[in-house]
KEDREN-953925 format. One line per field, with one value per residue (C-alpha): residue number from 1; residue in one letter; chain; x, y, z. Coordinates in steps of 0.2 Angstrom, whole numbers, always signed. Example, Ala and Ser with C-alpha at 12.3 -4.5 7.8 and 13.67 -1.06 7.14 Angstrom:
2
pos	c(1  2);
code	c(a  s);
unit	c(A  A);
px	c(+62  +68);
py	c(-22  -5);
pz	c(+39  +36);
END
This chain:
367
pos	c(1  2  3  4  5  6  7  8  9  10  11  12  13  14  15  16  17  18  19  20  21  22  23  24  25  26  27  28  29  30  31  32  33  34  35  36  37  38  39  40  41  42  43  44  45  46  47  48  49  50  51  52  53  54  55  56  57  58  59  60  61  62  63  64  65  66  67  68  69  70  71  72  73  74  75  76  77  78  79  80  81  82  83  84  85  86  87  88  89  90  91  92  93  94  95  96  97  98  99  100  101  102  103  104  105  106  107  108  109  110  111  112  113  114  115  116  117  118  119  120  121  122  123  124  125  126  127  128  129  130  131  132  133  134  135  136  137  138  139  140  141  142  143  144  145  146  147  148  149  150  151  152  153  154  155  156  157  158  159  160  161  162  163  164  165  166  167  168  169  170  171  172  173  174  175  176  177  178  179  180  181  182  183  184  185  186  187  188  189  190  191  192  193  194  195  196  197  198  199  200  201  202  203  204  205  206  207  208  209  210  211  212  213  214  215  216  217  218  219  220  221  222  223  224  225  226  227  228  229  230  231  232  233  234  235  236  237  238  239  240  241  242  243  244  245  246  247  248  249  250  251  252  253  254  255  256  257  258  259  260  261  262  263  264  265  266  267  268  269  270  271  272  273  274  275  276  277  278  279  280  281  282  283  284  285  286  287  288  289  290  291  292  293  294  295  296  297  298  299  300  301  302  303  304  305  306  307  308  309  310  311  312  313  314  315  316  317  318  319  320  321  322  323  324  325  326  327  328  329  330  331  332  333  334  335  336  337  338  339  340  341  342  343  344  345  346  347  348  349  350  351  352  353  354  355  356  357  358  359  360  361  362  363  364  365  366  367);
code	c(m  p  v  t  r  i  v  l  v  a  g  a  r  p  n  f  m  k  i  a  p  l  m  r  v  l  s  a  d  p  a  f  e  p  i  l  v  h  t  g  q  h  y  d  r  n  m  s  g  q  f  f  s  d  l  r  i  p  e  p  r  y  h  l  e  a  g  g  g  s  h  a  v  q  t  a  e  i  m  k  r  i  e  p  v  l  l  k  e  l  p  k  a  i  l  v  v  g  d  v  n  s  t  v  a  g  a  l  v  a  t  k  l  g  i  e  v  i  h  a  e  a  g  l  r  s  f  d  r  m  m  p  e  e  i  n  r  i  v  t  d  s  i  s  d  l  l  l  v  t  e  e  s  g  r  e  n  l  l  r  e  g  v  s  e  n  r  i  h  v  v  g  n  l  m  i  d  s  l  r  t  h  l  d  q  a  l  k  s  d  p  g  q  r  l  g  v  r  e  k  k  f  g  l  v  t  l  h  r  p  a  n  v  d  d  p  k  q  l  v  e  i  s  s  a  l  e  a  i  s  l  d  l  d  l  y  w  p  v  h  p  r  t  r  t  r  l  i  e  n  g  i  t  l  s  e  r  i  h  l  i  d  p  l  g  y  l  d  f  l  w  a  q  a  n  a  f  v  i  l  t  d  s  g  g  v  q  e  e  s  t  v  l  r  t  p  c  l  t  l  r  d  n  t  e  r  p  v  t  i  t  s  g  s  n  r  l  a  g  t  s  k  d  s  i  l  a  a  w  k  e  l  l  a  h  p  p  a  g  t  i  p  p  l  w  d  g  k  a  g  e  r  c  l  e  v  l  r  k  h  f  a  a  p  l  s  d);
unit	c(A  A  A  A  A  A  A  A  A  A  A  A  A  A  A  A  A  A  A  A  A  A  A  A  A  A  A  A  A  A  A  A  A  A  A  A  A  A  A  A  A  A  A  A  A  A  A  A  A  A  A  A  A  A  A  A  A  A  A  A  A  A  A  A  A  A  A  A  A  A  A  A  A  A  A  A  A  A  A  A  A  A  A  A  A  A  A  A  A  A  A  A  A  A  A  A  A  A  A  A  A  A  A  A  A  A  A  A  A  A  A  A  A  A  A  A  A  A  A  A  A  A  A  A  A  A  A  A  A  A  A  A  A  A  A  A  A  A  A  A  A  A  A  A  A  A  A  A  A  A  A  A  A  A  A  A  A  A  A  A  A  A  A  A  A  A  A  A  A  A  A  A  A  A  A  A  A  A  A  A  A  A  A  A  A  A  A  A  A  A  A  A  A  A  A  A  A  A  A  A  A  A  A  A  A  A  A  A  A  A  A  A  A  A  A  A  A  A  A  A  A  A  A  A  A  A  A  A  A  A  A  A  A  A  A  A  A  A  A  A  A  A  A  A  A  A  A  A  A  A  A  A  A  A  A  A  A  A  A  A  A  A  A  A  A  A  A  A  A  A  A  A  A  A  A  A  A  A  A  A  A  A  A  A  A  A  A  A  A  A  A  A  A  A  A  A  A  A  A  A  A  A  A  A  A  A  A  A  A  A  A  A  A  A  A  A  A  A  A  A  A  A  A  A  A  A  A  A  A  A  A  A  A  A  A  A  A  A  A  A  A  A  A  A  A  A  A  A  A  A  A  A  A  A  A  A  A  A  A  A  A  A  A  A  A  A  A);
px	c(+0  +8  +10  -5  -3  -16  -17  -28  -36  -39  -40  -51  -51  -65  -54  -39  -48  -54  -35  -26  -31  -30  -12  -9  -15  -10  +8  +10  +4  +17  +5  +1  +8  -2  +1  -4  -11  -16  -26  -25  -43  -39  -23  -19  -9  -22  -35  -24  -7  -9  -21  -8  +2  -7  -14  +3  -1  +14  +20  +9  +19  +9  +4  -8  -11  -27  -35  -51  -63  -80  -87  -85  -67  -61  -66  -60  -43  -40  -45  -32  -18  -23  -23  -5  -1  -13  -2  +13  +8  -3  -10  -23  -35  -40  -46  -57  -65  -81  -90  -79  -75  -57  -67  -79  -64  -52  -66  -71  -51  -48  -63  -59  -43  -50  -43  -53  -62  -65  -76  -74  -89  -101  -119  -124  -139  -148  -160  -156  -149  -147  -132  -116  -109  -124  -121  -103  -108  -122  -111  -95  -106  -112  -94  -86  -81  -80  -91  -84  -100  -100  -120  -133  -143  -129  -131  -150  -147  -135  -144  -160  -151  -145  -128  -123  -124  -105  -98  -104  -96  -100  -85  -88  -82  -66  -66  -70  -53  -44  -55  -53  -33  -32  -46  -34  -20  -31  -41  -23  -17  -31  -29  -44  -33  -22  -39  -48  -60  -62  -80  -83  -99  -97  -106  -96  -101  -96  -104  -97  -111  -115  -134  -131  -117  -120  -138  -138  -155  -150  -135  -144  -159  -142  -134  -151  -153  -134  -135  -152  -145  -128  -138  -137  -120  -105  -103  -84  -85  -68  -73  -71  -62  -77  -91  -79  -81  -99  -102  -91  -100  -116  -114  -118  -111  -112  -112  -96  -103  -99  -80  -74  -58  -48  -48  -44  -31  -38  -32  -39  -56  -57  -54  -67  -80  -78  -79  -93  -111  -118  -112  -120  -115  -118  -104  -108  -94  -95  -112  -102  -88  -101  -110  -97  -90  -111  -109  -129  -128  -140  -138  -141  -150  -167  -160  -143  -135  -131  -148  -138  -134  -151  -158  -145  -133  -136  -138  -154  -159  -164  -167  -160  -173  -171  -188  -184  -166  -171  -186  -173  -161  -177  -180  -161  -161  -178  -173  -153  -151  -140  -137  -128  -113  -117  -112  -95  -89  -78  -61  -58  -63  -45  -42  -59  -56  -39  -49  -59  -45  -36  -49  -55  -38  -33  -48  -60  -76  -88  -105);
py	c(+1  +16  +32  +41  +61  +68  +86  +88  +105  +114  +131  +134  +126  +112  +107  +104  +90  +80  +82  +75  +57  +58  +64  +50  +35  +41  +46  +28  +21  +20  +20  +38  +55  +66  +85  +96  +113  +126  +141  +152  +156  +156  +165  +168  +158  +156  +152  +138  +136  +130  +116  +111  +108  +99  +88  +83  +88  +91  +109  +111  +109  +125  +140  +150  +165  +168  +178  +185  +197  +193  +177  +180  +190  +175  +161  +170  +171  +154  +149  +161  +154  +136  +135  +136  +123  +111  +115  +110  +98  +90  +77  +63  +71  +84  +78  +93  +91  +100  +115  +131  +143  +133  +118  +125  +135  +119  +108  +121  +125  +107  +100  +115  +106  +89  +82  +71  +77  +68  +78  +70  +75  +75  +74  +85  +96  +108  +113  +131  +141  +157  +148  +151  +134  +125  +131  +124  +107  +108  +115  +103  +87  +90  +91  +77  +60  +54  +58  +51  +51  +53  +48  +39  +56  +61  +45  +46  +65  +62  +48  +60  +72  +58  +54  +38  +26  +19  +35  +37  +28  +28  +31  +38  +54  +60  +72  +60  +50  +65  +68  +51  +49  +66  +64  +56  +69  +83  +78  +74  +92  +100  +119  +123  +134  +141  +146  +153  +140  +137  +130  +111  +114  +126  +130  +132  +145  +146  +156  +163  +159  +176  +173  +175  +186  +197  +202  +215  +210  +190  +195  +203  +189  +175  +185  +188  +172  +168  +181  +171  +155  +161  +164  +145  +143  +151  +152  +152  +159  +156  +173  +171  +188  +194  +189  +200  +215  +214  +213  +227  +237  +233  +238  +222  +221  +204  +199  +194  +175  +175  +175  +180  +170  +170  +156  +139  +126  +109  +100  +116  +115  +95  +98  +111  +101  +86  +93  +107  +103  +111  +118  +130  +133  +136  +126  +108  +101  +105  +96  +80  +81  +83  +67  +57  +65  +64  +80  +89  +101  +116  +120  +139  +137  +132  +117  +105  +99  +84  +75  +60  +71  +74  +57  +48  +60  +72  +87  +97  +112  +128  +140  +159  +168  +169  +163  +146  +144  +146  +133  +121  +125  +120  +104  +98  +102  +93  +79  +78  +67  +52  +50  +36  +36  +36  +22  +20  +34  +25  +31  +21  +34  +37  +19  +16  +32  +24  +8  +16  +24  +12  +1  +18  +22  +4  +3  +19  +19  +21  +29);
pz	c(-1  -5  +6  +8  +12  +20  +25  +42  +46  +63  +67  +83  +100  +97  +81  +92  +102  +87  +76  +93  +93  +72  +72  +85  +74  +57  +63  +70  +52  +41  +26  +30  +31  +39  +37  +51  +45  +59  +51  +65  +66  +86  +87  +104  +116  +127  +114  +106  +109  +127  +120  +106  +122  +134  +122  +116  +96  +87  +78  +62  +49  +42  +54  +42  +53  +45  +60  +64  +56  +49  +44  +25  +28  +39  +30  +13  +21  +25  +9  +1  +12  +13  -7  -9  +4  -5  -22  -14  -5  -18  -4  -8  +4  +16  +32  +40  +58  +66  +59  +60  +46  +44  +42  +27  +18  +19  +10  -1  -8  -8  -19  -31  -34  -34  -18  -8  +6  +23  +36  +54  +65  +49  +49  +63  +62  +73  +58  +63  +47  +58  +66  +57  +61  +54  +36  +37  +42  +26  +15  +21  +21  +4  -3  +6  +0  +17  +31  +47  +60  +78  +82  +74  +71  +59  +50  +47  +42  +30  +22  +21  +12  -1  +3  -2  +13  +9  +12  +28  +44  +63  +72  +88  +94  +95  +105  +119  +114  +120  +136  +142  +137  +147  +160  +173  +173  +173  +190  +196  +193  +204  +198  +210  +221  +204  +196  +212  +214  +232  +233  +232  +224  +209  +193  +177  +162  +144  +132  +116  +102  +92  +95  +113  +115  +100  +104  +120  +124  +124  +134  +147  +149  +150  +162  +173  +173  +178  +193  +201  +199  +208  +223  +224  +222  +214  +195  +185  +169  +158  +146  +129  +122  +113  +128  +138  +127  +125  +144  +144  +130  +137  +155  +161  +179  +187  +206  +216  +215  +197  +194  +177  +172  +158  +145  +152  +144  +140  +156  +165  +158  +159  +177  +178  +170  +181  +197  +192  +200  +184  +167  +158  +140  +121  +117  +107  +113  +130  +129  +123  +134  +149  +145  +147  +164  +168  +175  +173  +158  +154  +136  +134  +116  +110  +98  +96  +84  +97  +101  +108  +124  +127  +124  +132  +142  +156  +144  +143  +135  +144  +131  +131  +142  +159  +163  +153  +160  +178  +175  +168  +183  +195  +187  +188  +207  +207  +195  +194  +176  +176  +161  +150  +138  +120  +108  +103  +115  +122  +117  +101  +89  +80  +80  +69  +59  +54  +48  +39  +30  +26  +19  +8  +1  -2  -12  -15  -14  -30  -30);
END
């Protein structure tokens, strides 16, 4: 079997936990030459560099330093910068993960160059096209040659959209591979004192989606709910830079029991998730991680593209109004969710991905 060169694209924090197990299994297999490209969509030390260190991801061969900007500007910049890399390396395939702008940008450029596209975490749907990530998912899946799926809903969505069944493979969740690999290390580190977490019972907050952060009315609703919940327990909030800016711009002040802290590295955040009494988030990845950790999670959205975290896991949709969030909080206190771990979220998704890739490139699939 000839060596197959694959370019792996990562750009934002949610990507890194999925890329790490793929780099590990591909680098160890002489049949593959993985080339890691960091687009620089998250470009400061706290937003990406610490994750590379914590996850022991090798230094990227290419760092595109695309930076921020609007969705259009950022996507276009990544496309401009990744095209010369693909033309130079001429890989057999590009592998993109998740649903960020780096994902769709890499897939679009590769497709137009006649390079196969592999999408890991394919098929997830919120059915809300107001979410930029939903557009990225739909576009990426529509032009992908091989679709690696985390949960059954993803397979069903792709089949409904007309994707050939032989291109779809349910492999499990790469993010959970990283969690299971690093959990013991994270729990032993016990960074509570360093992070300022003094209470044994505390809540963890993450908030970054534009619909929640950029709409002043929405941000006030959520902040008001957090204020009320903080009367029951202290909340620790690693604040996304854009979220911190919006809080300041809108003059939102929070009680002393809501602790705003800097973004956390992977291991510190994993420790916080595992030890929290509850997580309040609008992050898709946190819904998945909290499910495996069996930490109760209230998702501050009206929908989720990860329904298995609700049907099997410990996640519940809380909506985005003060009243709906507080109602979900009261329900959680009265009936704490136990939750189970979804199928194939066992830490072996990377190995299953490798098996699919070996079979695919040994005998490429036909329609």
